[in-house]
MIDRENTI-302880 format. One record per residue: residue in one letter; x, y negated, z of N, C-alpha, C in turn. Coordinates in steps of 0.2 Angstrom, whole numbers, padded with zeros to 4 digits, always signed. Each point is the difference from the previous one (the first is absolute). Example, Ala and Ser with C-alpha at 12.3 -4.5 7.8 and 13.67 -1.06 7.14 Angstrom:
2
A+0066+0028+0039-0004-0006+0000+0004-0006+0000/S-0002-0005-0004+0004-0006+0001-0004-0005+0003/
This chain:
233
M+0358-0461+0626+0002-0007+0004+0001-0005-0007/S-0004-0006+0000-0002-0004-0004+0006-0005+0001/L+0003-0003-0007+0004-0007+0002-0003-0004+0001/N-0004-0002-0001-0004-0006+0001-0003+0000+0010/D+0001+0004+0001+0000-0001+0010+0007+0000+0003/C+0007-0003-0008+0005-0004+0004+0001-0005+0004/A-0005-0002+0002+0000-0006+0007+0000+0003+0004/M+0000+0007+0004-0002+0001+0006+0009+0004-0001/E+0002-0002+0005+0004+0000+0003+0004+0008-0001/G+0005+0003-0003+0001+0008+0000-0004+0003-0007/S-0006-0002-0003-0002+0002-0007+0003+0003-0004/V+0005-0005-0001+0004+0003-0003+0007+0004-0002/S+0004+0006-0004+0006+0001+0001+0004-0002-0003/D+0008+0001+0003+0005-0006-0004+0000+0003-0007/L-0001+0006-0001-0001+0000-0008-0003-0003-0005/E-0008+0002+0005-0005-0006-0003+0002-0007-0003/V+0005-0003+0005+0002-0006+0001+0003-0002-0007/C+0006+0007+0000+0003-0001-0005-0002-0002-0007/N-0005+0006-0001-0005-0001-0006-0002-0004-0002/L-0004-0004+0004-0003-0007+0001+0004-0005-0005/A+0007+0000+0003+0007-0006-0001+0001+0003-0007/F+0000+0009-0002+0002-0002-0007-0004+0001-0006/T-0008+0000+0003-0005+0000-0006-0001-0008+0001/G+0002-0003+0003+0000-0010+0002-0007-0002+0002/Q-0003+0005+0005-0008-0002+0002+0003-0005+0006/F+0001-0005-0001+0003-0004+0005-0007-0005+0005/D-0007+0000-0001-0002-0003+0004-0001+0007+0005/Q+0000+0004-0003-0002+0006+0005+0004+0001+0004/L+0010+0003-0002+0004-0002+0004+0000-0003+0005/K-0001-0008-0001+0002-0006+0003-0007+0001+0006/K-0005+0002-0002-0004+0003+0007+0000+0005+0005/C+0003+0006-0003+0005+0005+0004+0004-0002+0004/I+0006-0004-0005+0004-0003+0006-0001-0005+0003/L-0002-0005-0001-0003-0003+0005-0005+0003+0008/A-0003+0006-0001-0002+0002+0004+0004+0003+0005/D+0004+0003-0004+0007+0003+0004+0008-0001-0004/K+0001-0005+0003+0009-0003-0003+0003+0005+0000/S-0001+0006+0002+0006+0005+0004+0002+0004-0009/L-0006+0001-0004-0002+0002-0006+0005-0004-0005/A+0001-0005+0000+0004-0003-0004+0009+0004+0000/S+0003+0001+0006+0005+0003-0001-0001+0009+0000/K-0004+0002+0003-0002+0008-0002+0003+0003-0007/T+0003+0006+0001+0001+0004-0006-0002+0004-0002/D+0001+0004-0006-0007+0006-0006+0007+0004+0003/Q-0001+0006-0004+0005+0005+0000+0007+0001+0000/V+0002-0005-0005+0005-0002-0005+0003-0003+0006/H-0002-0004+0004+0002-0005+0004+0000-0007-0003/R-0005+0000-0003-0001-0009-0007-0007-0003+0006/T+0003-0007+0001-0005-0003+0004-0006-0004-0008/A-0003-0002+0003-0005-0003-0006+0002-0007-0003/L+0006-0001+0004+0004-0005-0007+0005+0004-0007/H+0004+0004+0004+0002+0004-0007-0004+0003-0004/W-0007+0000+0000-0004+0002-0003-0005-0005-0004/A+0001-0008+0004-0003-0004-0004+0006-0004-0004/C+0008+0003+0002+0005-0004-0004-0002+0005-0007/S-0001+0007+0001+0002+0004-0006-0007-0002-0006/A-0004-0001+0002-0005-0002-0003-0002-0006-0002/G+0002-0006+0001+0003-0006+0000-0008-0003+0001/H+0000+0000+0007-0008-0004+0002+0005-0005+0005/S+0002-0007-0005+0001-0004+0005-0004-0002+0007/D-0006+0000-0003-0006-0004+0005+0002+0005+0007/I-0001+0006-0001+0002+0004+0007+0006+0000+0003/V+0006+0000-0005+0008-0003+0002+0000-0007+0004/E-0001-0003-0001-0002-0007+0003-0004+0000+0007/F-0007+0005-0001-0003+0000+0006+0003+0002+0006/L+0005+0007-0001+0004+0003+0004+0004-0002+0002/L+0005-0005-0003+0006-0003+0001-0002-0005+0004/D-0007-0002+0000-0002-0007+0003-0001+0002+0006/L-0001+0008+0000-0001+0003+0009+0005+0001+0003/G+0006-0001-0006+0009+0003+0008+0001+0006-0001/V-0004+0005-0006+0003+0006-0001+0007+0001+0001/E+0000+0005-0001+0010+0003+0000+0000+0000-0007/V+0005-0005-0002+0002+0002-0007+0006+0003-0004/N+0002+0002+0005+0006+0004-0001+0000+0009+0003/L-0007+0002+0001+0000+0007+0000+0001+0004-0008/K+0004+0004+0004-0001+0006-0006-0004+0005+0000/D+0002+0004-0005-0008+0006-0001+0006+0007+0001/D-0004+0005-0003+0006+0004+0001+0006+0002-0005/A+0001-0005-0006+0002+0002-0004+0005-0008+0001/R-0001-0002+0006+0003-0007+0003+0001-0006-0005/W-0006+0001-0003-0001-0005-0005-0006-0006+0003/R+0003-0006+0001-0003-0004+0004-0006-0002-0007/P-0005-0007+0005-0004-0004-0004+0006-0005-0006/I+0004-0003+0001+0004+0000-0006+0004+0003-0002/H+0000+0007-0002+0001+0004-0005-0005+0000-0004/I-0004+0004+0001-0007+0001-0001-0001-0009-0006/A+0000-0002+0002-0004-0009-0003+0007-0001-0004/A+0004+0002+0000+0008-0002-0007-0001+0005-0004/S-0003+0005+0001+0001+0006-0003-0006-0001-0006/A-0007+0000+0003-0004-0002-0005-0002-0006-0002/G+0005-0005+0000-0001-0007-0004-0005-0005+0004/R-0001+0000+0007-0004-0003+0002+0004-0006+0002/D+0000-0006-0005+0004-0006+0002-0004-0004+0008/D-0006-0003-0001-0002-0002+0004+0002+0004+0007/I-0002+0004+0001+0001+0006+0007+0007+0000+0001/V+0003+0000-0004+0010+0002+0001+0000-0008+0005/K-0003-0006-0004+0003-0006+0002-0002-0002+0007/A-0009+0004+0003-0002-0001+0008+0005+0004+0002/L-0002+0006-0002+0009+0002+0006+0005+0000+0000/I+0004-0005-0003+0005-0001+0001+0001-0008+0005/T-0008-0003-0001+0001-0005+0005-0003+0004+0008/K-0003+0005-0001+0000+0004+0007+0006+0001+0001/G+0004+0002-0001+0008+0004+0003+0001+0007-0002/A-0003+0000-0008+0002+0008-0002+0008-0001+0000/K+0003+0005+0003+0005+0003-0003+0001+0001-0008/L+0005-0002-0004+0004+0000-0006+0004+0004-0001/N+0004+0002+0004+0006+0005-0001-0003+0008+0003/S-0004-0003+0003-0004+0009+0004+0002+0005-0005/V+0000+0008+0003+0000+0006-0007-0004+0005+0002/N-0003+0003-0006-0006+0005+0001+0003+0004+0001/H+0000+0006-0002+0001+0010+0001+0007-0001-0005/N+0000-0005-0007+0003+0002-0005+0004-0004+0000/G+0000-0005+0007+0006-0005+0001+0001-0006-0004/C-0009-0001-0003-0001-0004-0005-0001-0006+0006/T-0001-0008-0005+0000-0002+0002-0008-0004-0003/P-0003-0004+0000-0005-0005-0001+0004-0001-0006/L+0005-0004-0003+0004-0002-0004+0000+0005-0008/H+0003+0005+0004+0003+0008-0005-0009+0000-0004/Y-0006-0001+0004-0006+0002-0004-0001-0006-0007/A+0000-0004+0005+0000-0009-0005+0004+0000-0006/A+0006+0004+0000+0006+0000-0004-0002+0007-0004/S-0003+0003-0001-0001+0007-0003-0006+0000-0002/K-0005-0005+0002-0007-0001-0003+0000-0006-0005/D+0005-0004+0000-0001-0005-0004-0004-0007+0004/R+0000-0001+0007-0004-0005+0003+0003-0007+0001/Y+0002-0002-0004+0004-0004-0001-0002-0007+0007/E-0007-0001+0000+0000-0006+0003+0000+0002+0009/I+0000+0006+0001+0001+0005+0008+0008-0002+0001/A+0003+0005-0006+0007+0000+0001+0002-0007+0004/L-0002-0009-0004+0003-0004+0000-0002-0004+0009/M-0009+0004+0000-0002-0002+0008+0007+0004+0003/L+0003+0006+0001+0002+0005+0004+0007-0004-0001/L+0004+0000-0002+0006-0003-0003+0001-0008+0004/E-0006-0003-0003+0001-0007+0003-0001+0000+0010/N-0003+0007+0000+0000-0002+0009+0004+0003+0004/G+0005+0005-0005+0005+0004+0004+0001+0005-0001/A-0003+0005-0007+0002+0006+0000+0006+0000-0004/D+0002+0007+0003+0009+0003-0002-0001+0001-0009/P+0005-0004-0005-0001+0001-0006+0003+0008+0000/N+0007+0002+0002+0003+0004+0003-0001+0007+0004/I-0005-0001+0003-0001+0007+0006-0004+0005-0005/T+0004+0006+0002+0001+0007-0005-0007+0003+0005/D-0001+0004-0004-0006+0005+0002+0004+0008+0001/K-0004+0005+0001+0003+0004+0002+0006+0004-0005/L-0003-0001-0005+0004+0002-0008+0007-0004-0001/E+0000-0005+0004+0004-0007+0000+0000-0004-0006/S-0007+0000-0002-0001-0004-0006-0004-0007+0004/T+0003-0007-0004-0003-0004+0002-0004-0002-0005/P-0006-0006+0001-0004-0001-0001+0002-0003-0009/L+0007-0003-0002+0001+0001-0005+0002+0007-0006/H+0000+0006+0004-0001+0004-0002-0004+0003-0004/R-0007-0001+0005-0005+0000-0002-0003-0004-0005/A+0001-0007+0000-0004-0005-0005+0006+0001-0008/S+0004+0002+0000+0005+0004-0003-0001+0007-0005/A-0002+0003+0005-0001+0005-0004-0009+0000-0003/K-0005-0004+0000-0005-0003+0000+0002-0004-0006/G+0004-0004-0001+0001-0003-0004-0004-0008+0000/N-0001-0001+0007-0005-0006+0003+0006-0009-0001/Y+0000-0001-0005+0005-0005-0002-0002-0004+0004/R-0005-0005+0005-0001-0004+0001+0001+0000+0006/L+0002+0007+0002-0001+0001+0009+0009+0002-0001/I+0002+0001-0005+0006+0002+0000+0004-0008+0001/Q-0001-0005-0004+0001-0006+0000+0000-0005+0006/L-0006+0004+0001-0001-0004+0009+0006+0004+0006/L-0002+0008-0002+0005+0000+0006+0010-0002+0000/L+0000-0001-0006+0009-0002+0000-0001-0007+0002/S-0005-0002-0001+0001-0010+0001+0000+0002+0009/Q-0004+0004+0001+0001+0002+0009+0006+0004+0001/S+0004-0001-0004+0006+0003+0002+0000+0007+0000/A-0005+0005-0002+0003+0005-0001+0004+0004-0002/S+0004+0005+0001+0007+0004+0000-0002+0004-0009/T+0004-0003-0004+0001+0005-0004+0002+0007-0002/N+0005+0002+0003+0002+0004+0002+0001+0007+0006/I-0007-0002+0003+0000+0004+0007-0001+0009-0004/Q+0002+0004+0001-0001+0006+0000-0004+0004+0002/D-0005+0004+0000-0005+0005+0001+0001+0004+0001/S-0003+0004+0005+0004+0007+0001+0001+0006-0004/E-0001-0001-0007+0003+0003-0004+0005-0004-0003/G+0003-0004-0001+0004-0004+0000-0001-0006-0004/N-0006+0002-0003-0002-0007-0004+0000-0008+0001/T+0000-0002-0005+0000-0007+0000-0008-0004-0001/A-0002-0004+0000-0005-0002-0005+0000-0002-0006/L+0005-0001-0002+0003+0000-0008+0000+0008-0002/H+0002+0002+0005-0001+0008-0003-0008+0004-0002/L-0005-0004+0004-0007+0001+0001-0001-0002-0006/A+0001-0007-0002-0003-0003-0007+0005+0003-0005/C+0005+0003-0001+0001+0002-0006-0002+0009-0001/D-0002+0002+0006-0005+0007-0002-0005-0001-0002/E-0005-0004+0005-0006+0000-0003-0002-0005-0007/E+0007-0002-0004+0003-0005-0006-0008-0007+0000/R+0004-0003+0007-0003-0009+0001+0005-0005-0002/V-0001+0001-0008+0007-0005-0002+0001-0007+0003/E-0007-0001+0000+0000-0009+0003+0003+0000+0007/A-0003+0006+0004+0001+0001+0006+0008-0001+0000/A+0004+0005-0003+0006+0001+0000+0005-0002-0002/K-0002-0008-0003+0004-0004-0003-0002-0005+0007/L-0005+0000+0002+0000-0007+0005+0004+0003+0007/L+0002+0006+0000+0004+0002+0005+0007+0002+0000/V+0001-0002-0007+0008+0000-0002+0001-0008-0001/E-0003-0003-0002+0001-0007+0002-0001-0004+0004/H-0001+0004+0006+0000-0003+0008+0004+0006+0003/G+0005+0002-0004+0006+0005+0006+0001+0005-0001/A-0007+0005-0002+0001+0007+0000+0004+0004-0006/S+0005+0002+0007+0005+0006-0006-0004+0005-0005/I+0007-0001-0004-0003+0007-0006+0004+0004+0002/Y+0006+0000+0006+0004+0007+0000-0001+0002+0007/I-0005-0002+0003+0000+0004+0007-0004+0007-0003/E+0005+0005+0004-0002+0009-0001-0006+0001+0004/N-0008+0002+0000-0001+0005+0004+0002+0005+0002/K-0005+0004+0002+0005+0007+0005-0001+0006-0006/E+0000+0000-0005-0001+0003-0006+0005-0003-0004/K+0005-0004+0003+0004-0003-0005-0001-0004-0006/K-0006-0004+0000-0001-0003-0005-0003-0008+0000/T+0004-0002-0004-0003-0008+0000-0005+0000-0003/P-0005-0007+0002-0004-0003-0003+0000+0000-0009/L+0008+0000-0002-0001-0001-0007+0002+0005-0003/Q+0000+0006+0002+0000+0007+0001-0008+0004-0001/I-0002-0005+0006-0008+0003+0001-0004-0004-0007/A+0000-0004-0002-0003-0006-0004-0001+0005-0008/K-0005-0002-0002-0002+0002-0007-0001-0004-0005/A+0000+0002-0007-0002-0004-0007+0004-0006+0002/G+0006+0000-0001+0002-0005-0001+0001-0006+0007/L-0003+0001+0005+0000-0004+0008+0008-0002+0001/G+0000+0006-0003+0009+0000+0006+0005-0005-0004/S+0001+0001-0007+0002-0006-0004-0001-0006+0003/L-0008-0002+0000+0000-0006+0003+0002-0002+0003/L+0000+0005+0007+0002-0004+0005+0009+0001+0003/R+0003+0002-0007+0006+0000+0000+0002-0006-0002/R-0003-0004-0004+0001-0005-0003-0001-0006+0002/I-0007+0001+0006+0001-0006+0005+0005-0001+0006/V+0003+0005+0002+0006+0001+0004+0006-0001-0003/E+0000+0001-0006+0007+0000-0002+0001-0004-0006/G-0007-0004-0003+0002-0005-0006+0000+0002-0005/
């Protein structure tokens, strides 16, 4: 079967439509879907639609086409990833904006309990994180490891993301499943500027994790002394 025959209804499989979306073959995809609009919502073997794959590859034209057709923006794949998770993780700014406009659920969680904001925070997607937060994303939501977006940004030392989260009322002292705060993680990864910023915004240097260690005890190379000076003057 040739993809050139896709004007004939039923001539293209669900998997092939998803492949057209992923590889950015817009004209061919459009021809297929206009011949059989049900293809726009069909899923492949991992329950991803053409919209999932277009978001993954960053094909804004295909995304806009599918959204204008009215495809469901919040469908989940096998791992409970929605298109907004994929677009946020992949750094697709324009696509995230389009999905938000069409009602994407910003606090939805995938199989790891992660929201789109968790991925934006860990991957330093500042503009995407800003859009998510301005449209109602919860800065204090926790994943299955009880980590917040601030935990993720702090572990990576994503300074501007940390600033943004703090400006949107992210709590500095939430503890994850290991008892670590964002400051524990920043100290453990030697993210000096991130650690200083957290302490300046109220992160406690005295909270113990499940190993009975405070951020000061985890800190290396004089960072602990620096943080103590900030707190104690």
